[in-house]
mmJSON file of the N, C-alpha and C atoms, coordinates in Angstrom:
{"data_MODEL":{"atom_site":{
"group_PDB":["ATOM","ATOM","ATOM","ATOM","ATOM","ATOM","ATOM","ATOM","ATOM","ATOM","ATOM","ATOM","ATOM","ATOM","ATOM","ATOM","ATOM","ATOM","ATOM","ATOM","ATOM","ATOM","ATOM","ATOM","ATOM","ATOM","ATOM","ATOM","ATOM","ATOM","ATOM","ATOM","ATOM","ATOM","ATOM","ATOM","ATOM","ATOM","ATOM","ATOM","ATOM","ATOM","ATOM","ATOM","ATOM","ATOM","ATOM","ATOM","ATOM","ATOM","ATOM","ATOM","ATOM","ATOM","ATOM","ATOM","ATOM","ATOM","ATOM","ATOM","ATOM","ATOM","ATOM","ATOM","ATOM","ATOM","ATOM","ATOM","ATOM","ATOM","ATOM","ATOM","ATOM","ATOM","ATOM","ATOM","ATOM","ATOM","ATOM","ATOM","ATOM","ATOM","ATOM","ATOM","ATOM","ATOM","ATOM","ATOM","ATOM","ATOM","ATOM","ATOM","ATOM","ATOM","ATOM","ATOM","ATOM","ATOM","ATOM","ATOM","ATOM","ATOM","ATOM","ATOM","ATOM","ATOM","ATOM","ATOM","ATOM","ATOM","ATOM","ATOM","ATOM","ATOM","ATOM","ATOM","ATOM"],
"id":[1,2,3,4,5,6,7,8,9,10,11,12,13,14,15,16,17,18,19,20,21,22,23,24,25,26,27,28,29,30,31,32,33,34,35,36,37,38,39,40,41,42,43,44,45,46,47,48,49,50,51,52,53,54,55,56,57,58,59,60,61,62,63,64,65,66,67,68,69,70,71,72,73,74,75,76,77,78,79,80,81,82,83,84,85,86,87,88,89,90,91,92,93,94,95,96,97,98,99,100,101,102,103,104,105,106,107,108,109,110,111,112,113,114,115,116,117],
"type_symbol":["N","C","C","N","C","C","N","C","C","N","C","C","N","C","C","N","C","C","N","C","C","N","C","C","N","C","C","N","C","C","N","C","C","N","C","C","N","C","C","N","C","C","N","C","C","N","C","C","N","C","C","N","C","C","N","C","C","N","C","C","N","C","C","N","C","C","N","C","C","N","C","C","N","C","C","N","C","C","N","C","C","N","C","C","N","C","C","N","C","C","N","C","C","N","C","C","N","C","C","N","C","C","N","C","C","N","C","C","N","C","C","N","C","C","N","C","C"],
"label_atom_id":["N","CA","C","N","CA","C","N","CA","C","N","CA","C","N","CA","C","N","CA","C","N","CA","C","N","CA","C","N","CA","C","N","CA","C","N","CA","C","N","CA","C","N","CA","C","N","CA","C","N","CA","C","N","CA","C","N","CA","C","N","CA","C","N","CA","C","N","CA","C","N","CA","C","N","CA","C","N","CA","C","N","CA","C","N","CA","C","N","CA","C","N","CA","C","N","CA","C","N","CA","C","N","CA","C","N","CA","C","N","CA","C","N","CA","C","N","CA","C","N","CA","C","N","CA","C","N","CA","C","N","CA","C","N","CA","C"],
"label_alt_id":[null,null,null,null,null,null,null,null,null,null,null,null,null,null,null,null,null,null,null,null,null,null,null,null,null,null,null,null,null,null,null,null,null,null,null,null,null,null,null,null,null,null,null,null,null,null,null,null,null,null,null,null,null,null,null,null,null,null,null,null,null,null,null,null,null,null,null,null,null,null,null,null,null,null,null,null,null,null,null,null,null,null,null,null,null,null,null,null,null,null,null,null,null,null,null,null,null,null,null,null,null,null,null,null,null,null,null,null,null,null,null,null,null,null,null,null,null],
"label_comp_id":["MET","MET","MET","ILE","ILE","ILE","SER","SER","SER","LEU","LEU","LEU","LEU","LEU","LEU","LYS","LYS","LYS","GLN","GLN","GLN","GLN","GLN","GLN","ASP","ASP","ASP","ASP","ASP","ASP","GLU","GLU","GLU","ILE","ILE","ILE","HIS","HIS","HIS","SER","SER","SER","LEU","LEU","LEU","TYR","TYR","TYR","SER","SER","SER","VAL","VAL","VAL","ILE","ILE","ILE","THR","THR","THR","SER","SER","SER","TYR","TYR","TYR","GLN","GLN","GLN","ILE","ILE","ILE","LYS","LYS","LYS","GLU","GLU","GLU","ARG","ARG","ARG","MET","MET","MET","LYS","LYS","LYS","LEU","LEU","LEU","GLU","GLU","GLU","ARG","ARG","ARG","ARG","ARG","ARG","GLY","GLY","GLY","ASN","ASN","ASN","LYS","LYS","LYS","HIS","HIS","HIS","ASP","ASP","ASP","LYS","LYS","LYS"],
"label_asym_id":["A","A","A","A","A","A","A","A","A","A","A","A","A","A","A","A","A","A","A","A","A","A","A","A","A","A","A","A","A","A","A","A","A","A","A","A","A","A","A","A","A","A","A","A","A","A","A","A","A","A","A","A","A","A","A","A","A","A","A","A","A","A","A","A","A","A","A","A","A","A","A","A","A","A","A","A","A","A","A","A","A","A","A","A","A","A","A","A","A","A","A","A","A","A","A","A","A","A","A","A","A","A","A","A","A","A","A","A","A","A","A","A","A","A","A","A","A"],
"label_entity_id":["1","1","1","1","1","1","1","1","1","1","1","1","1","1","1","1","1","1","1","1","1","1","1","1","1","1","1","1","1","1","1","1","1","1","1","1","1","1","1","1","1","1","1","1","1","1","1","1","1","1","1","1","1","1","1","1","1","1","1","1","1","1","1","1","1","1","1","1","1","1","1","1","1","1","1","1","1","1","1","1","1","1","1","1","1","1","1","1","1","1","1","1","1","1","1","1","1","1","1","1","1","1","1","1","1","1","1","1","1","1","1","1","1","1","1","1","1"],
"label_seq_id":[1,1,1,2,2,2,3,3,3,4,4,4,5,5,5,6,6,6,7,7,7,8,8,8,9,9,9,10,10,10,11,11,11,12,12,12,13,13,13,14,14,14,15,15,15,16,16,16,17,17,17,18,18,18,19,19,19,20,20,20,21,21,21,22,22,22,23,23,23,24,24,24,25,25,25,26,26,26,27,27,27,28,28,28,29,29,29,30,30,30,31,31,31,32,32,32,33,33,33,34,34,34,35,35,35,36,36,36,37,37,37,38,38,38,39,39,39],
"pdbx_PDB_ins_code":[null,null,null,null,null,null,null,null,null,null,null,null,null,null,null,null,null,null,null,null,null,null,null,null,null,null,null,null,null,null,null,null,null,null,null,null,null,null,null,null,null,null,null,null,null,null,null,null,null,null,null,null,null,null,null,null,null,null,null,null,null,null,null,null,null,null,null,null,null,null,null,null,null,null,null,null,null,null,null,null,null,null,null,null,null,null,null,null,null,null,null,null,null,null,null,null,null,null,null,null,null,null,null,null,null,null,null,null,null,null,null,null,null,null,null,null,null],
"Cartn_x":[7.502,8.406,8.201,8.123,7.947,6.597,5.553,4.227,4.188,4.932,4.982,5.616,6.701,7.358,6.426,5.704,4.77,3.688,3.166,2.117,2.644,3.84,4.442,4.638,5.085,5.312,4.001,2.915,1.609,1.157,1.393,0.995,1.77,3.067,3.91,3.436,3.112,2.682,1.372,0.402,-0.875,-0.691,0.171,0.452,1.092,2.027,2.72,1.739,0.791,-0.16,-1.127,-1.456,-2.311,-1.58,-0.309,0.495,0.638,0.9,1.089,-0.178,-1.33,-2.578,-2.874,-2.524,-2.717,-1.842,-0.581,0.34,-0.158,-0.696,-1.21,-2.386,-3.29,-4.436,-3.971,-3.017,-2.506,-1.854,-1.086,-0.411,-1.446,-2.52,-3.567,-4.245,-4.465,-5.062,-4.167,-2.868,-1.922,-1.883,-1.908,-1.871,-3.122,-4.27,-5.517,-5.461,-4.933,-4.816,-3.871,-2.763,-1.788,-2.397,-3.23,-3.872,-4.813,-5.492,-6.403,-5.625,-4.442,-3.631,-3.158,-2.912,-2.417,-3.459,-4.74,-5.784,-6.114],
"Cartn_y":[-19.833,-19.327,-17.825,-17.083,-15.631,-15.303,-16.03,-15.747,-16.042,-17.053,-17.382,-16.233,-15.695,-14.559,-13.351,-13.145,-12.02,-12.154,-13.371,-13.607,-13.326,-13.811,-13.602,-12.107,-11.396,-9.958,-9.231,-9.643,-9.025,-9.274,-10.495,-10.814,-9.965,-9.829,-9.011,-7.56,-7.096,-5.71,-5.436,-6.358,-6.144,-6.212,-7.114,-7.206,-5.913,-5.392,-4.148,-2.981,-2.908,-1.791,-1.921,-3.157,-3.355,-2.86,-3.247,-2.827,-1.306,-0.718,0.729,1.476,1.038,1.72,1.548,0.386,0.162,1.118,1.256,2.159,3.599,4.009,5.373,5.59,4.599,4.72,4.839,4.003,4.032,5.378,5.901,7.185,8.293,8.255,9.274,9.192,7.964,7.79,8.421,8.139,8.672,10.195,10.749,12.209,12.832,12.202,12.716,12.699,11.609,11.484,12.56,12.786,13.795,15.192,15.472,16.782,17.01,15.961,16.097,16.474,15.882,16.175,17.628,18.185,19.562,20.559,20.264,21.227,21.224],
"Cartn_z":[-20.769,-19.731,-19.522,-20.614,-20.503,-19.853,-20.257,-19.696,-18.199,-17.759,-16.329,-15.551,-16.079,-15.432,-15.407,-16.5,-16.581,-15.516,-15.361,-14.37,-12.971,-12.685,-11.371,-11.124,-12.137,-12.013,-11.702,-12.356,-12.104,-10.667,-10.166,-8.795,-7.804,-8.031,-7.155,-7.207,-8.405,-8.584,-7.837,-7.933,-7.249,-5.739,-5.277,-3.839,-3.358,-4.154,-3.804,-3.704,-4.628,-4.595,-3.422,-3.026,-1.846,-0.606,-0.471,0.684,0.702,-0.46,-0.541,-0.123,-0.625,-0.262,1.222,1.786,3.228,4.031,3.622,4.327,4.266,3.116,2.966,3.927,4.006,4.915,6.357,6.75,8.124,8.43,7.473,7.675,7.835,7.046,7.153,8.518,9.015,10.347,11.404,11.318,12.299,12.235,11.031,10.887,11.495,11.278,11.825,13.347,13.905,15.356,15.895,15.17,15.58,15.564,14.566,14.48,15.658,16.1,17.245,18.496,18.677,19.862,19.867,18.683,18.608,19.117,18.876,19.239,20.721],
"occupancy":[1.0,1.0,1.0,1.0,1.0,1.0,1.0,1.0,1.0,1.0,1.0,1.0,1.0,1.0,1.0,1.0,1.0,1.0,1.0,1.0,1.0,1.0,1.0,1.0,1.0,1.0,1.0,1.0,1.0,1.0,1.0,1.0,1.0,1.0,1.0,1.0,1.0,1.0,1.0,1.0,1.0,1.0,1.0,1.0,1.0,1.0,1.0,1.0,1.0,1.0,1.0,1.0,1.0,1.0,1.0,1.0,1.0,1.0,1.0,1.0,1.0,1.0,1.0,1.0,1.0,1.0,1.0,1.0,1.0,1.0,1.0,1.0,1.0,1.0,1.0,1.0,1.0,1.0,1.0,1.0,1.0,1.0,1.0,1.0,1.0,1.0,1.0,1.0,1.0,1.0,1.0,1.0,1.0,1.0,1.0,1.0,1.0,1.0,1.0,1.0,1.0,1.0,1.0,1.0,1.0,1.0,1.0,1.0,1.0,1.0,1.0,1.0,1.0,1.0,1.0,1.0,1.0],
"B_iso_or_equiv":[0.0,0.0,0.0,0.0,0.0,0.0,0.0,0.0,0.0,0.0,0.0,0.0,0.0,0.0,0.0,0.0,0.0,0.0,0.0,0.0,0.0,0.0,0.0,0.0,0.0,0.0,0.0,0.0,0.0,0.0,0.0,0.0,0.0,0.0,0.0,0.0,0.0,0.0,0.0,0.0,0.0,0.0,0.0,0.0,0.0,0.0,0.0,0.0,0.0,0.0,0.0,0.0,0.0,0.0,0.0,0.0,0.0,0.0,0.0,0.0,0.0,0.0,0.0,0.0,0.0,0.0,0.0,0.0,0.0,0.0,0.0,0.0,0.0,0.0,0.0,0.0,0.0,0.0,0.0,0.0,0.0,0.0,0.0,0.0,0.0,0.0,0.0,0.0,0.0,0.0,0.0,0.0,0.0,0.0,0.0,0.0,0.0,0.0,0.0,0.0,0.0,0.0,0.0,0.0,0.0,0.0,0.0,0.0,0.0,0.0,0.0,0.0,0.0,0.0,0.0,0.0,0.0],
"pdbx_formal_charge":[null,null,null,null,null,null,null,null,null,null,null,null,null,null,null,null,null,null,null,null,null,null,null,null,null,null,null,null,null,null,null,null,null,null,null,null,null,null,null,null,null,null,null,null,null,null,null,null,null,null,null,null,null,null,null,null,null,null,null,null,null,null,null,null,null,null,null,null,null,null,null,null,null,null,null,null,null,null,null,null,null,null,null,null,null,null,null,null,null,null,null,null,null,null,null,null,null,null,null,null,null,null,null,null,null,null,null,null,null,null,null,null,null,null,null,null,null],
"auth_seq_id":[1,1,1,2,2,2,3,3,3,4,4,4,5,5,5,6,6,6,7,7,7,8,8,8,9,9,9,10,10,10,11,11,11,12,12,12,13,13,13,14,14,14,15,15,15,16,16,16,17,17,17,18,18,18,19,19,19,20,20,20,21,21,21,22,22,22,23,23,23,24,24,24,25,25,25,26,26,26,27,27,27,28,28,28,29,29,29,30,30,30,31,31,31,32,32,32,33,33,33,34,34,34,35,35,35,36,36,36,37,37,37,38,38,38,39,39,39],
"auth_comp_id":["MET","MET","MET","ILE","ILE","ILE","SER","SER","SER","LEU","LEU","LEU","LEU","LEU","LEU","LYS","LYS","LYS","GLN","GLN","GLN","GLN","GLN","GLN","ASP","ASP","ASP","ASP","ASP","ASP","GLU","GLU","GLU","ILE","ILE","ILE","HIS","HIS","HIS","SER","SER","SER","LEU","LEU","LEU","TYR","TYR","TYR","SER","SER","SER","VAL","VAL","VAL","ILE","ILE","ILE","THR","THR","THR","SER","SER","SER","TYR","TYR","TYR","GLN","GLN","GLN","ILE","ILE","ILE","LYS","LYS","LYS","GLU","GLU","GLU","ARG","ARG","ARG","MET","MET","MET","LYS","LYS","LYS","LEU","LEU","LEU","GLU","GLU","GLU","ARG","ARG","ARG","ARG","ARG","ARG","GLY","GLY","GLY","ASN","ASN","ASN","LYS","LYS","LYS","HIS","HIS","HIS","ASP","ASP","ASP","LYS","LYS","LYS"],
"auth_asym_id":["A","A","A","A","A","A","A","A","A","A","A","A","A","A","A","A","A","A","A","A","A","A","A","A","A","A","A","A","A","A","A","A","A","A","A","A","A","A","A","A","A","A","A","A","A","A","A","A","A","A","A","A","A","A","A","A","A","A","A","A","A","A","A","A","A","A","A","A","A","A","A","A","A","A","A","A","A","A","A","A","A","A","A","A","A","A","A","A","A","A","A","A","A","A","A","A","A","A","A","A","A","A","A","A","A","A","A","A","A","A","A","A","A","A","A","A","A"],
"auth_atom_id":["N","CA","C","N","CA","C","N","CA","C","N","CA","C","N","CA","C","N","CA","C","N","CA","C","N","CA","C","N","CA","C","N","CA","C","N","CA","C","N","CA","C","N","CA","C","N","CA","C","N","CA","C","N","CA","C","N","CA","C","N","CA","C","N","CA","C","N","CA","C","N","CA","C","N","CA","C","N","CA","C","N","CA","C","N","CA","C","N","CA","C","N","CA","C","N","CA","C","N","CA","C","N","CA","C","N","CA","C","N","CA","C","N","CA","C","N","CA","C","N","CA","C","N","CA","C","N","CA","C","N","CA","C","N","CA","C"],
"pdbx_PDB_model_num":[1,1,1,1,1,1,1,1,1,1,1,1,1,1,1,1,1,1,1,1,1,1,1,1,1,1,1,1,1,1,1,1,1,1,1,1,1,1,1,1,1,1,1,1,1,1,1,1,1,1,1,1,1,1,1,1,1,1,1,1,1,1,1,1,1,1,1,1,1,1,1,1,1,1,1,1,1,1,1,1,1,1,1,1,1,1,1,1,1,1,1,1,1,1,1,1,1,1,1,1,1,1,1,1,1,1,1,1,1,1,1,1,1,1,1,1,1]
}}}
């Protein structure tokens, strides 16, 4: 039972880090686009 919960927690954690890195990439793209408009 404990190992099943641990496995589920690891899956959630890896999914969370994938989403987080995707959001960071998107934010960097938007910032770069915004900087171009300023110039």
